[in-house]
N, C-alpha and C positions, 0 to 999 in steps of 0.2 A: 728732841729739841728742834724746833722749827724757826728759821730766821726769816723775818720780814723787815727789811731795811734795818731800823734800830730797835725792833721789837722781837722778842723771843717768847717761847712757851717752855717753862720748866715745870717740873712736878715735885711738889713738896712731899718728901718721904719716899721717893723712888718712882719708877715708871708707872706704877698703879696708884700713885698718890694724887693729891689735888692739883689740877692744872692752874698755873699762875702766869699771867701775862707780865713779862719783864720788859721794862722800857728804860732806855738811857735818857736821863734828863739833867738839867743844870741844878743838881741837888748835891748837898754835902754828905749825906748819909742815906742809907737804904731806908725806904719808906714803904711799908706793907699795909694795904687796906683791902677791905671787902666791900664791893659795890652793893647797891640796893638789890640787884638781881641775883646776888650770891656769887658772882664771879670775883676772882681775886686779881689784884694788880700790885706789882712791885716796881717802884721807881729806884733806879740805881745811878750813882755818879757816872759820868761819861767814861772814865777809865777803870771802872770796877770790873774785874774778871768775872765771867759767868760762873766759874767754880766757886768764887766767894758768894755770889748770889745764891747758888745751890746750897751751900752750907748754911746760909742764913735761913733759907726756907725750911730746910730739914730741921733746924733748931727750933723753928716756930710752927712745926707741923700741928701740934696739939692745939695751939691757939687758933691757927687758921681753920682747922676742922671745926672747932667750936663756933667760931664766928660765921663760917659759911652756913652751918646748920641753922643758926639763929636767923640769918637773913632769909634763908629759904622758908623758914617756918612763918615768916611775916607776910607770906603771900596773901593777897586780899581774898576774902571770902565774900561772896555776894550777900546782899541784905537778906535774902530768903534762907540763908544758912545751908543751902544745898550745894553739893559738889558732885561732879561726874565720877562714877565708879563703875568700871567694867561696862560702860556704855549706857548706864542709867543714872538718874539724879537721885542722890541719897542725902539724908541729913548728916552733916559733919558732927561727930561725937563732941560733946561739950568739953572744952579745954584742949582739944586736939588740933594739930595743924594738918592741913590736907596732905602734905608730903609724909607725915608720920603715918596717916591712914594708908596712903599708897605703898609705903615701904612694908608695912605689916601685911597687906593684901598680896603684894608681889612676892614677898618671901614665902608665903604659903602656897602660891600657885606655881612659882618658877620650877621647883624640882621635877614636877610631872612633865611640864612642857619641855624642859631641858633634856630629860631622859628620852622623851618621845622623838625629839628632833635629832638628838645624837644617834639614836638607833636608825633613823631614816637616812642620815648622811654617812654613817659609819665612822664617826669621829667622837672624840671625847675632850671636853674642856678641862683644863687642869684646875680651874677655879672660877667662881662667879662672884661678882661684886655689884651691889645695888647702889646707885647714885642718883641724886636729883641733878639732872643736867639741863642746861638751857638751850643747847644747839644740836644735840645728838640724841637719838633714841637708843643707841647702843654703840659699843666699840669693841674691837678685838685686837689682841697682840698675838699674831701668829707664832712668833718666836717662843713665847711662853705659854701659848694656848689659854691665856686668861681672857675672860669676857666680862664686859661691864654693861649693865642694863639700866636704863633710865626708869626710876620708880614711877614716874608720871605716866608710864604706859598703862598703869592700873586705872587711869581715867577713861581709857578707850575700850571698845569691845575686845574680848579675849583673843579673837583672831589676830589682832595687831601684835600682841605679845608673841603668838606663834610665829608670825612673820619675822619680827626683829630677832628672836632667838635663832631661827633658821638662817637668817641673813648673816648674823655674826659667826655662827658655826661654819657656814660655807667658806668664810675667809680662812679657816684652817686648811681648806683644800685648795683655795685659790685666793691669794692676797688682793688681787686687783678686781675691778668690776668689769671684767672682760666678758665676752660671749660665753666662755666656758663657765664663768662664775654664775651667770644667770641660768644656764642650763642645769648646773648642779643644784642651784637653789630651787628650781622648778620641780625637781624630783622629790623634794621634801615639803615645799610649800608652793603649789602651782598658781596661787592667786596673788602674786606679788603686786600687780598694778592696782588691784582693788584695795589691798591693805595700805598701799602708799597713798591712795586717794583719801582714805579715811584719816590717815595721820596728818594730812595737809589741812584738815578742818579743825577748828577749835573743839576741844573735847566736850565742853558744856553745850555748845550749839548742836553737836552731833547727838549727844544724849537727849537733849530736849526734842529733837526731831524724830529720833528713832524709838525711844522707849518711854513708857510712863514712869512717873516718879514712884520709887519704892521705899520701903522702910529699911534702914540700915541693917536691922536684925534679919531681914529676909535674904541678904546677899550670901553667897557661898564662895569661899576662897578656894575650895578644892576643885 
């Protein structure tokens, strides 16, 4: 729970749940909404205890999860119907949302990458969670050893997934981004700066510059 003046972040359903921005306003009752980008916001009366806000979010976890997924699924698809996937442009399957495609692809590729990076670092995550996130490529809770990975990494070349997985697992050894952290990370993934440079670019632009357009049937999730 992070406090910023009169704004906090709570998690619906517990520490690994959906993050919700909580803001005190001149309102009479709690008001929960999901923005167009899929982020969630809860307005609460000025004297509403945060414990009450947390209970409200926990009670509406299923509703919130459903509406966040709907918003994320509405992401605009270019007129040509192509989306970036593992660094190439591919046709989006009919009736599918890009995040659905990314989630399926990432679920297939992640076990191999996770096992390889865990072996390189000598650590083991207690659990993995796939999310469509707007501001992070991944996150880790060292206390519980749980790791969350952004499904939209599937839009980028596979090396970016290697980097993010290694980055989050390194936090199990060093919670901060200290010199020790980067030294440990380099042992498992030595090209940190190159991967970060790729992730700073729009995935579609990167795919258009780097790879030819391919048929979705030709992609390999493994």
